[in-house]
N, CA and C of each residue as an Amber inpcrd file, in Angstrom:
protein
   360
 -66.3200000  41.7490000 -54.2620000 -65.4780000  42.5610000 -53.4290000
 -66.2960000  43.7490000 -52.9370000 -66.1930000  44.0120000 -51.6480000
 -66.8500000  45.1670000 -51.0530000 -65.7840000  46.1650000 -50.6420000
 -66.0870000  47.4470000 -50.7870000 -65.1420000  48.4730000 -50.3720000
 -65.8820000  49.6740000 -49.8130000 -65.1350000  50.4560000 -49.0600000
 -65.6950000  51.6490000 -48.4210000 -64.5810000  52.6860000 -48.2940000
 -64.8870000  53.9430000 -48.5910000 -63.9430000  55.0390000 -48.4030000
 -64.3790000  55.8470000 -47.2010000 -63.4450000  56.1090000 -46.3000000
 -63.7260000  56.8960000 -45.1020000 -62.6500000  57.9510000 -44.9670000
 -63.0420000  59.1830000 -44.7380000 -62.0650000  60.2500000 -44.5340000
 -61.7820000  60.3660000 -43.0480000 -60.4760000  60.3520000 -42.6830000
 -60.1100000  60.5260000 -41.2870000 -58.6840000  61.0550000 -41.1680000
 -58.3670000  61.5900000 -40.0210000 -57.0410000  62.1310000 -39.7480000
 -56.1020000  60.9770000 -39.4060000 -54.9310000  60.9490000 -40.0350000
 -53.9760000  59.8630000 -39.8270000 -52.7870000  60.2930000 -38.9770000
 -52.9590000  61.3100000 -38.1810000 -51.8870000  61.7460000 -37.2890000
 -50.9040000  62.6610000 -37.9830000 -49.6260000  62.4720000 -37.6990000
 -48.5960000  63.3790000 -38.1850000 -47.9920000  62.9550000 -39.5260000
 -48.6580000  62.0790000 -40.2380000 -48.1390000  61.6300000 -41.5290000
 -48.3620000  62.6890000 -42.5980000 -47.6670000  62.5220000 -43.7040000
 -47.7800000  63.4130000 -44.8620000 -49.2650000  63.6010000 -45.1930000
 -49.6640000  64.8100000 -45.6090000 -51.0900000  65.0500000 -45.8890000
 -51.6660000  64.1800000 -47.0030000 -50.8140000  63.6990000 -47.9090000
 -51.2890000  62.8280000 -48.9880000 -51.0670000  61.3660000 -48.6240000
 -51.6620000  60.9500000 -47.5190000 -51.4990000  59.5790000 -47.0280000
 -52.8150000  58.8350000 -47.0860000 -52.7010000  57.5220000 -47.1380000
 -53.8820000  56.6690000 -47.1730000 -53.6250000  55.4430000 -46.3010000
 -54.6450000  55.0140000 -45.5970000 -54.6020000  53.7690000 -44.8310000
 -55.5130000  52.7920000 -45.5440000 -54.9400000  51.6880000 -45.9990000
 -55.7120000  50.6580000 -46.6980000 -55.8110000  49.4580000 -45.7760000
 -57.0300000  49.0160000 -45.5130000 -57.2640000  47.8240000 -44.7000000
 -57.9060000  46.7730000 -45.5930000 -57.2390000  45.6470000 -45.7220000
 -57.7330000  44.5510000 -46.5520000 -58.0720000  43.3710000 -45.6600000
 -59.2700000  42.8330000 -45.8270000 -59.7080000  41.6930000 -45.0260000
 -60.1820000  40.5840000 -45.9530000 -59.7220000  39.3790000 -45.6700000
 -60.1440000  38.2210000 -46.4360000 -59.8650000  36.9710000 -45.6320000
 -60.8220000  36.0930000 -45.5640000 -60.6340000  34.8890000 -44.7690000
 -60.4000000  35.2620000 -43.3170000 -59.3290000  34.7550000 -42.7390000
 -59.0250000  35.0160000 -41.3270000 -57.9230000  36.0670000 -41.1630000
 -57.5860000  36.7800000 -42.2190000 -56.4530000  37.7160000 -42.1720000
 -56.8790000  39.1240000 -42.5380000 -56.3570000  40.0970000 -41.8100000
 -56.5130000  41.5060000 -42.1330000 -55.1250000  42.1200000 -42.2520000
 -54.9030000  42.9060000 -43.2860000 -53.6350000  43.5950000 -43.5100000
 -53.9300000  45.0810000 -43.5600000 -53.1120000  45.8640000 -42.8350000
 -53.2410000  47.3180000 -42.8440000 -51.9440000  47.9110000 -43.3770000
 -52.0590000  48.7740000 -44.3760000 -50.9000000  49.4480000 -44.9510000
 -51.1790000  50.9430000 -44.9550000 -50.2740000  51.7070000 -44.3410000
 -50.3760000  53.1550000 -44.3630000 -49.2360000  53.6540000 -45.2450000
 -49.5650000  54.3980000 -46.3020000 -48.5540000  54.8770000 -47.2420000
 -48.8410000  56.3230000 -47.6080000 -47.7810000  57.0090000 -48.0460000
 -47.8900000  58.4230000 -48.3940000 -47.4020000  58.6520000 -49.8150000
 -48.1100000  59.5040000 -50.5440000 -47.6620000  59.9790000 -51.8390000
 -46.7990000  61.2000000 -51.5800000 -45.5240000  61.1210000 -51.9690000
 -44.5830000  62.2030000 -51.6850000 -44.4330000  63.1590000 -52.8550000
 -45.0950000  62.8690000 -53.9550000 -44.9920000  63.7100000 -55.1450000
 -43.9770000  63.1560000 -56.1220000 -44.1220000  63.5470000 -57.3670000
 -43.1830000  63.0960000 -58.3960000 -43.2030000  61.6010000 -58.6240000
 -44.3170000  60.9550000 -58.3410000 -44.4170000  59.5070000 -58.5070000
 -43.8000000  58.7040000 -57.3770000 -43.3550000  59.3610000 -56.3190000
 -42.7300000  58.6780000 -55.1840000 -43.7700000  58.3330000 -54.1270000
 -43.6800000  57.1150000 -53.6250000 -44.5560000  56.6320000 -52.5630000
 -43.6770000  56.0880000 -51.4530000 -44.1110000  56.2480000 -50.2060000
 -43.3840000  55.6730000 -49.0830000 -44.3710000  54.9760000 -48.1660000
 -44.1480000  53.6840000 -47.9350000 -44.9590000  52.9470000 -46.9810000
 -44.4760000  53.3410000 -45.5950000 -45.3930000  53.7270000 -44.7130000
 -45.0730000  54.2130000 -43.3720000 -45.3120000  53.1570000 -42.2990000
 -46.3250000  52.3290000 -42.4960000 -46.6880000  51.3050000 -41.5090000
 -47.2230000  50.0740000 -42.2220000 -46.9830000  48.9320000 -41.6120000
 -47.6060000  47.6850000 -42.0370000 -48.1390000  47.0180000 -40.7910000
 -49.4290000  46.7820000 -40.7560000 -50.0830000  46.1630000 -39.5980000
 -49.7040000  46.8660000 -38.2930000 -49.6490000  48.1920000 -38.3530000
 -49.3710000  49.0710000 -37.2090000 -47.9280000  49.0070000 -36.7130000
 -47.0300000  48.3490000 -37.4590000 -45.5970000  48.4220000 -37.1710000
 -45.0540000  49.6230000 -37.9410000 -44.4350000  50.5740000 -37.2500000
 -43.8780000  51.7230000 -37.9730000 -42.5490000  51.3730000 -38.6400000
 -42.4580000  51.5500000 -39.9310000 -41.2120000  51.4020000 -40.6670000
 -41.4050000  52.0210000 -42.0310000 -40.3450000  52.1400000 -42.7920000
 -40.4490000  52.8080000 -44.0830000 -39.7720000  51.9970000 -45.1720000
 -40.4350000  51.9670000 -46.3260000 -39.7890000  51.4930000 -47.5440000
 -40.4810000  52.1320000 -48.7330000 -39.7520000  52.2080000 -49.8390000
 -40.2090000  52.9830000 -50.9900000 -41.1200000  52.2120000 -51.9360000
 -40.9990000  50.9220000 -51.9730000 -41.7570000  50.1520000 -52.9470000
 -41.1490000  50.2220000 -54.3450000 -39.9710000  50.8510000 -54.4730000
 -39.3160000  50.9580000 -55.7710000 -38.5990000  49.6740000 -56.1680000
 -38.2950000  48.8250000 -55.1890000 -37.5740000  47.5810000 -55.4370000
 -38.3000000  46.4360000 -54.7400000 -38.0350000  45.2040000 -55.1430000
 -38.5850000  44.0800000 -54.3830000 -38.1560000  44.2050000 -52.9210000
 -39.0510000  43.9130000 -52.0040000 -38.7970000  44.1220000 -50.5770000
 -39.2130000  42.8850000 -49.7960000 -38.3310000  42.4060000 -48.9360000
 -38.6740000  41.3020000 -48.0440000 -39.1910000  41.8850000 -46.7350000
 -40.3230000  41.4200000 -46.2820000 -40.8530000  41.7630000 -44.9640000
 -40.9150000  40.4470000 -44.2080000 -40.1310000  40.3410000 -43.1390000
 -39.9950000  39.0770000 -42.4250000 -40.6200000  39.2100000 -41.0490000
 -41.6090000  38.4050000 -40.7620000 -42.2130000  38.3790000 -39.4270000
 -41.4690000  37.3320000 -38.6050000 -41.1680000  37.6760000 -37.3660000
 -40.4400000  36.7510000 -36.5020000 -40.7480000  37.0870000 -35.0550000
 -40.2810000  36.2430000 -34.1430000 -40.4790000  36.4580000 -32.7160000
 -39.2660000  37.1520000 -32.1330000 -39.5010000  38.1380000 -31.2860000
 -38.4330000  38.8060000 -30.5550000 -38.1790000  37.9860000 -29.3000000
 -36.9400000  37.5280000 -29.1250000 -36.6080000  36.6790000 -27.9940000
 -35.3560000  37.1990000 -27.3110000 -35.1060000  36.7380000 -26.0810000
 -33.8980000  37.1360000 -25.3630000 -32.6650000  36.7120000 -26.1370000
 -31.6300000  37.5160000 -26.0340000 -30.3790000  37.2450000 -26.7260000
 -29.9040000  38.5150000 -27.3870000 -29.1950000  38.3720000 -28.4860000
 -28.7280000  39.5320000 -29.2320000 -29.8060000  39.8650000 -30.2540000
 -30.7320000  40.6930000 -29.8510000 -31.8300000  41.0670000 -30.7280000
 -31.5330000  42.3720000 -31.4310000 -31.9010000  42.4370000 -32.6710000
 -31.8260000  43.6950000 -33.4040000 -33.1450000  44.4140000 -33.1610000
 -33.0830000  45.5460000 -32.4670000 -34.2770000  46.3150000 -32.1610000
 -34.7040000  47.1460000 -33.3710000 -33.7180000  47.6550000 -34.1130000
 -33.9910000  48.4590000 -35.3030000 -32.7740000  48.3660000 -36.2030000
 -33.0080000  48.2900000 -37.5140000 -31.9060000  48.1710000 -38.4500000
 -32.1800000  49.0520000 -39.6620000 -31.1330000  49.7090000 -40.1560000
 -31.2350000  50.5300000 -41.3610000 -30.0000000  50.2960000 -42.2120000
 -30.1610000  50.3400000 -43.5150000 -29.0650000  50.1320000 -44.4380000
 -29.1190000  51.2080000 -45.5160000 -27.9840000  51.7950000 -45.8140000
 -27.8810000  52.7720000 -46.8950000 -26.6570000  52.4420000 -47.7250000
 -26.7040000  52.7630000 -48.9950000 -25.5470000  52.5250000 -49.8530000
 -25.3220000  53.7220000 -50.7570000 -24.0630000  53.9020000 -51.1740000
 -23.7380000  55.0110000 -52.0540000 -24.2010000  54.7270000 -53.4800000
 -24.0930000  53.4660000 -53.8990000 -24.5490000  53.0130000 -55.2160000
 -24.5380000  51.4870000 -55.2150000 -25.1810000  50.8770000 -56.1930000
 -25.1530000  49.4220000 -56.3030000 -23.7090000  48.9710000 -56.4540000
 -23.3080000  47.9910000 -55.6780000 -21.9420000  47.4540000 -55.6380000
 -20.9230000  48.4690000 -55.1170000 -21.3920000  49.5170000 -54.4440000
 -20.4930000  50.5150000 -53.8660000 -20.4400000  50.3770000 -52.3580000
 -19.9220000  51.4050000 -51.7200000 -19.8370000  51.4070000 -50.2610000
 -21.2330000  51.4400000 -49.6450000 -21.3780000  50.7980000 -48.4900000
 -22.6660000  50.7550000 -47.7990000 -22.4350000  50.8040000 -46.2990000
 -23.4810000  51.1580000 -45.5850000 -23.4130000  51.1790000 -44.1200000
 -24.7280000  50.6080000 -43.5870000 -24.6120000  49.7840000 -42.5660000
 -25.7800000  49.2210000 -41.8910000 -25.6790000  49.5710000 -40.4180000
 -26.7720000  50.0480000 -39.8620000 -26.8350000  50.3910000 -38.4460000
 -27.8180000  49.4370000 -37.7800000 -27.3640000  48.7360000 -36.7520000
 -28.2180000  47.8180000 -35.9940000 -28.2820000  48.2920000 -34.5520000
 -29.4510000  48.7210000 -34.1170000 -29.6450000  49.0100000 -32.7000000
 -30.0240000  47.6890000 -32.0520000 -29.2780000  47.3110000 -31.0080000
 -29.4960000  46.0060000 -30.3890000 -29.9380000  46.1750000 -28.9440000
 -30.5260000  45.1290000 -28.3900000 -31.0760000  45.1950000 -27.0350000
 -30.0080000  45.1850000 -25.9510000 -28.8780000  44.5200000 -26.1980000
 -27.8490000  44.3570000 -25.1660000 -26.4680000  44.5990000 -25.7510000
 -25.5300000  44.9660000 -24.8920000 -24.1340000  45.0780000 -25.3070000
 -23.6370000  43.6810000 -25.6930000 -22.8500000  43.6050000 -26.7630000
 -22.3040000  42.3140000 -27.1800000 -20.8100000  42.2670000 -26.8660000
 -20.2950000  41.0760000 -26.7710000 -18.8890000  40.8500000 -26.4140000
 -17.9710000  41.2220000 -27.5900000 -16.7860000  41.6920000 -27.2520000
 -15.7800000  42.0050000 -28.2700000 -15.4430000  40.7880000 -29.1180000
 -15.5350000  39.5930000 -28.5160000 -15.2180000  38.3680000 -29.2620000
 -16.1990000  38.1620000 -30.4220000 -17.4570000  38.5390000 -30.2290000
 -18.4380000  38.4080000 -31.3070000 -18.1430000  39.4140000 -32.4200000
 -17.7620000  40.6220000 -32.0500000 -17.4140000  41.6260000 -33.0590000
 -16.2190000  41.1410000 -33.8780000 -15.2100000  40.5940000 -33.2030000
 -14.0260000  40.0480000 -33.8950000 -14.4160000  38.9050000 -34.8230000
 -15.3180000  38.0390000 -34.3590000 -15.7700000  36.9140000 -35.1740000
 -16.4760000  37.4110000 -36.4390000 -17.3470000  38.3940000 -36.3150000
 -18.0530000  38.9380000 -37.4750000 -17.0730000  39.5390000 -38.4800000
 -16.1060000  40.3130000 -37.9970000 -15.0950000  40.9100000 -38.8860000
 -14.3130000  39.8350000 -39.6310000 -13.9620000  38.7740000 -38.9130000
 -13.1430000  37.7010000 -39.4880000 -13.9340000  36.8510000 -40.4870000
 -15.1860000  36.5470000 -40.1670000 -15.9440000  35.5710000 -40.9580000
 -16.7520000  36.1650000 -42.1120000 -17.0350000  37.4530000 -42.0780000
 -17.8450000  38.0600000 -43.1420000 -16.9390000  39.0090000 -43.9300000
 -16.5280000  38.5480000 -45.0940000 -15.4850000  39.2400000 -45.8520000
 -15.8840000  40.6350000 -46.3340000 -17.1520000  40.9170000 -46.4810000
 -17.5600000  42.2370000 -46.9840000 -17.5570000  43.3130000 -45.8980000
 -17.3210000  42.9240000 -44.6460000 -17.2890000  43.9010000 -43.5570000
 -15.9130000  44.5540000 -43.5100000 -15.9060000  45.8710000 -43.6390000
 -14.6560000  46.6370000 -43.5400000 -14.3920000  47.0720000 -42.1050000
 -15.4390000  47.3980000 -41.3680000 -15.2780000  47.9220000 -40.0120000
 -16.5780000  47.7360000 -39.2470000 -16.4670000  47.4350000 -37.9710000
 -17.6190000  47.4140000 -37.0700000 -17.2580000  48.2730000 -35.8820000
 -18.1210000  49.2210000 -35.5510000 -17.9120000  50.0830000 -34.3930000
 -19.0930000  49.8850000 -33.4550000 -18.7910000  49.5900000 -32.1960000
 -19.8340000  49.4630000 -31.1750000 -19.9630000  50.8040000 -30.4670000
 -21.1280000  51.4100000 -30.5720000 -21.4020000  52.6630000 -29.8730000
 -22.0970000  52.2940000 -28.5710000 -21.4160000  52.5140000 -27.4580000
 -21.9750000  52.1520000 -26.1610000 -22.7430000  53.3270000 -25.5770000
 -23.8870000  53.0420000 -24.9980000 -24.7510000  54.0960000 -24.4560000
 -24.5950000  54.2800000 -22.9600000 -23.9590000  53.3540000 -22.2790000
 -23.7820000  53.4640000 -20.8270000 -22.3790000  53.1270000 -20.4340000
């Protein structure tokens, strides 16, 4: 294994940040993460995609193709506690029909409410 340490400015990220680039075979992976103190770490980027996760729990990272249709442009989920109330926010590319919102409410029993925030 070969390694190299290089000091450089990582932009507006936390001052205790590191960019790790791993190369092997035909694949390179880049992870930018920050030490927030108190043993807390936050991943800021993966392969130059900006997003955040703590690394405190198992995490699924799913690569997929963005295609025309009802695309989720950005999604975030927060919960009050395990098995408690939660909220998910999905920013989507296009306005969706009321019939789809009704279908989701009817077919997914854990959904209490869906509100469409229209921007135009």
